[in-house]
C-alpha positions as CSV (number, residue, x, y, z in Angstrom):
1,M,111.5,100.2,123.6
2,I,110.1,97.5,121.2
3,R,112.7,95.5,119.6
4,V,111.8,94.7,115.9
5,L,113.3,92.4,113.4
6,V,112.3,93.3,109.8
7,C,112.5,90.4,107.2
8,D,111.5,91.2,103.7
9,D,113.3,90.5,100.4
10,H,112.2,93.8,98.9
11,T,115.2,95.8,100.2
12,V,113.9,99.3,99.5
13,F,110.5,98.6,101.2
14,A,112.2,96.9,104.2
15,E,114.7,99.6,104.8
16,S,112.0,102.3,104.4
17,L,109.8,100.6,106.9
18,A,112.7,100.2,109.4
19,E,113.4,103.9,109.1
20,L,109.7,104.6,109.8
21,L,109.7,102.4,112.8
22,T,112.9,103.9,114.1
23,A,111.2,107.3,113.9
24,A,108.4,105.9,115.9
25,R,111.0,105.0,118.6
26,M,111.2,101.3,118.0
27,R,114.6,99.7,118.0
28,I,115.3,97.7,114.8
29,T,117.4,94.7,115.7
30,A,118.1,93.8,112.1
31,V,116.8,94.1,108.5
32,T,117.2,90.9,106.6
33,G,116.0,89.7,103.2
34,H,115.6,85.9,103.9
35,P,113.9,83.7,106.6
36,D,117.3,81.9,107.2
37,R,119.1,85.1,108.1
38,A,116.1,86.1,110.2
39,L,116.4,82.9,112.2
40,A,120.2,83.4,112.7
41,V,119.3,86.8,114.3
42,L,116.7,85.4,116.5
43,R,119.1,82.7,117.7
44,R,121.6,85.3,118.9
45,E,119.6,88.4,119.8
46,A,116.4,89.1,121.8
47,V,113.6,90.3,119.6
48,D,110.0,91.4,120.7
49,I,108.4,91.3,117.3
50,C,109.4,89.5,114.1
51,L,107.9,91.4,111.1
52,L,108.0,88.8,108.5
53,D,107.1,88.9,104.7
54,V,104.8,86.2,103.5
55,M,106.4,85.6,100.1
56,F,110.2,85.3,99.3
57,G,110.3,85.0,95.6
58,R,108.0,81.9,94.8
59,E,108.4,80.5,98.3
60,S,106.0,81.1,101.1
61,V,107.2,81.5,104.7
62,L,104.0,80.0,106.1
63,P,105.4,76.4,106.3
64,R,108.4,77.7,108.3
65,L,106.4,79.5,111.0
66,A,106.7,76.6,113.5
67,E,110.5,76.8,113.1
68,F,110.3,80.5,114.1
69,R,108.3,79.6,117.2
70,R,110.9,76.9,118.2
71,V,113.8,79.3,117.7
72,A,112.4,82.3,119.4
73,P,109.2,81.4,121.4
74,G,109.2,84.8,123.1
75,A,109.1,86.8,119.8
76,R,105.7,87.7,118.4
77,V,105.3,87.1,114.7
78,V,103.6,89.7,112.5
79,L,103.2,88.8,108.8
80,L,103.6,91.4,106.0
81,T,101.7,90.9,102.9
82,G,100.5,92.8,99.8
83,R,97.5,90.5,99.5
84,V,95.1,89.6,102.4
85,D,92.9,86.6,101.8
86,A,90.9,84.2,103.9
87,E,93.4,81.3,103.5
88,L,96.2,83.5,104.7
89,L,94.3,84.7,107.8
90,A,93.2,81.2,108.7
91,T,96.8,79.8,108.4
92,A,98.1,82.7,110.5
93,R,95.7,82.0,113.3
94,E,96.5,78.3,113.2
95,E,100.3,79.1,113.5
96,Q,99.8,81.5,116.4
97,V,100.7,84.5,114.4
98,R,99.9,87.7,116.4
99,G,99.0,89.9,113.5
100,V,98.8,90.5,109.8
101,A,99.8,93.9,108.2
102,D,98.9,94.9,104.6
103,K,101.9,96.5,103.0
104,R,99.3,99.1,101.5
105,Q,98.4,100.4,104.9
106,P,99.7,103.8,106.0
107,A,102.8,103.5,108.1
108,R,101.0,104.9,111.2
109,E,98.6,101.9,111.1
110,I,101.4,99.4,110.9
111,T,103.0,101.2,113.9
112,A,99.8,101.1,115.9
113,L,99.4,97.3,115.0
114,L,102.9,96.7,116.4
115,H,102.2,98.5,119.7
116,R,99.0,96.5,120.1
117,V,100.8,93.2,119.4
118,H,103.6,94.2,121.9
119,T,101.1,94.8,124.6
120,G,99.5,91.3,124.2
121,G,97.0,91.9,121.5
122,T,96.3,90.1,118.2
123,V,95.5,92.1,115.2
124,F,93.9,90.6,112.0
125,P,91.9,92.3,109.3
126,A,88.2,91.6,109.9
127,E,87.9,90.2,106.3
128,P,90.1,90.2,103.2
129,T,90.4,93.9,102.0
130,P,91.9,94.2,98.5
131,V,92.4,97.9,98.8
132,P,92.2,100.0,102.0
133,V,90.0,103.0,101.9
134,P,92.2,106.0,101.5
135,R,91.8,109.2,103.5
136,A,91.1,112.3,101.4
137,A,94.7,113.5,101.5
138,D,96.0,110.0,100.6
139,H,93.4,109.9,97.8
140,D,94.8,113.2,96.4
141,R,98.3,112.0,96.6
142,A,97.5,108.7,94.9
143,Q,95.8,110.6,92.0
144,Q,98.8,112.8,91.6
145,A,101.2,109.8,91.7
146,R,99.2,108.0,89.1
147,R,99.0,111.0,86.8
148,M,102.8,111.4,87.0
149,A,103.3,107.7,86.3
150,E,101.3,108.1,83.1
151,F,104.4,110.0,81.7
152,L,106.8,107.2,82.3
153,T,108.1,105.4,79.3
154,P,108.1,101.6,79.2
155,R,111.8,101.6,80.1
156,E,111.1,103.9,83.0
157,R,108.4,101.8,84.3
158,Q,110.8,98.9,84.3
159,T,113.3,101.0,86.2
160,L,110.7,102.0,88.8
161,R,109.7,98.2,89.3
162,A,113.4,97.5,89.8
163,L,113.7,100.2,92.4
164,V,110.7,98.6,94.3
165,G,112.6,95.3,94.1
166,G,115.6,96.9,95.7
167,H,118.0,96.8,92.7
168,D,121.0,99.0,93.0
169,T,122.5,100.7,89.9
170,R,124.6,97.7,88.8
171,K,121.9,95.2,89.1
172,L,119.5,97.5,87.3
173,A,122.0,97.9,84.5
174,R,122.3,94.2,84.1
175,T,118.5,93.8,84.1
176,L,118.1,96.5,81.4
177,G,121.1,95.4,79.4
178,V,122.7,98.8,79.6
179,A,125.8,100.6,81.1
180,P,125.6,101.7,84.7
181,A,125.7,105.4,83.5
182,T,122.7,104.8,81.3
183,A,120.8,103.0,84.3
184,R,121.6,106.2,86.4
185,C,120.0,108.3,83.7
186,H,116.9,106.2,83.8
187,I,116.8,106.4,87.5
188,Q,117.1,110.2,87.4
189,Q,114.3,110.4,84.8
190,V,112.0,108.4,87.1
191,L,112.7,110.6,90.1
192,T,112.2,113.7,88.0
193,K,108.8,112.6,86.6
194,M,107.6,111.2,90.0
195,G,108.7,114.3,91.9
196,A,110.8,112.2,94.2
197,H,113.9,113.2,96.0
198,S,115.4,109.8,96.3
199,R,115.1,106.2,94.9
200,L,113.6,105.3,98.3
201,E,110.8,107.9,98.0
202,A,110.1,106.8,94.4
203,A,109.8,103.1,95.4
204,T,107.7,103.7,98.4
205,T,105.3,106.1,96.5
206,A,105.0,103.3,93.9
207,V,104.0,100.7,96.4
208,R,101.9,103.0,98.6
209,F,99.7,104.2,95.8
210,G,99.3,101.0,93.8
211,L,101.6,101.5,90.9
212,V,103.7,98.5,91.5
213,S,103.1,95.3,93.4
214,P,105.5,94.9,96.3
215,E,104.9,91.1,96.1
216,T,105.5,90.4,92.4
217,G,107.0,93.6,91.1
218,D,104.3,93.9,88.5
219,W,103.1,97.1,87.0
220,L,99.5,97.6,88.3
221,L,98.2,100.5,86.4
222,P,96.6,100.0,82.8
223,R,99.2,100.4,80.2
224,C,98.7,103.5,77.9
């Protein structure tokens, strides 16, 4: 069983990915939101793959990759990013990263990437790809998600962005400047309009279909 450490400061995305990898029969060693905590896990536990976000707030993890190699030379590092560019790929190769996964890829592709890395392969995009070409079913779902998103009010869009950022009800309430009960009402409105059964589903739908950037939390669709 592949032992995977997930390190990403977008809590909802990280936990969702961990659930998907668990369903794919991988063992999640830990889910952390900061490189320091990931390094602490690596110092005490054996990990096969460290799935590491590139950006944590305004700080890039790239200058710290050598530290990850020193702490856990046996762990293969795979970078997670919402934006693949030539500079990132060049740095990743120089730092002996074993793979780069685009957060907009389908989960099955990320799972396949991790299996290839675990068996000794390296997996990099052939070239920077701003948006992966969707399958027909994914295209239909993306169109539906975007149509539903058009009915969100500005406050509901802000709520959805906060869910992608991993905010709980209290943090969302502070961000919006409202009572927790009001924040819960906004969340329920978002779930209803998005046709989602949970906050996790709403957040992953927003990221998967290009409504909200997982890196910056920005709203990506044209504003009506």
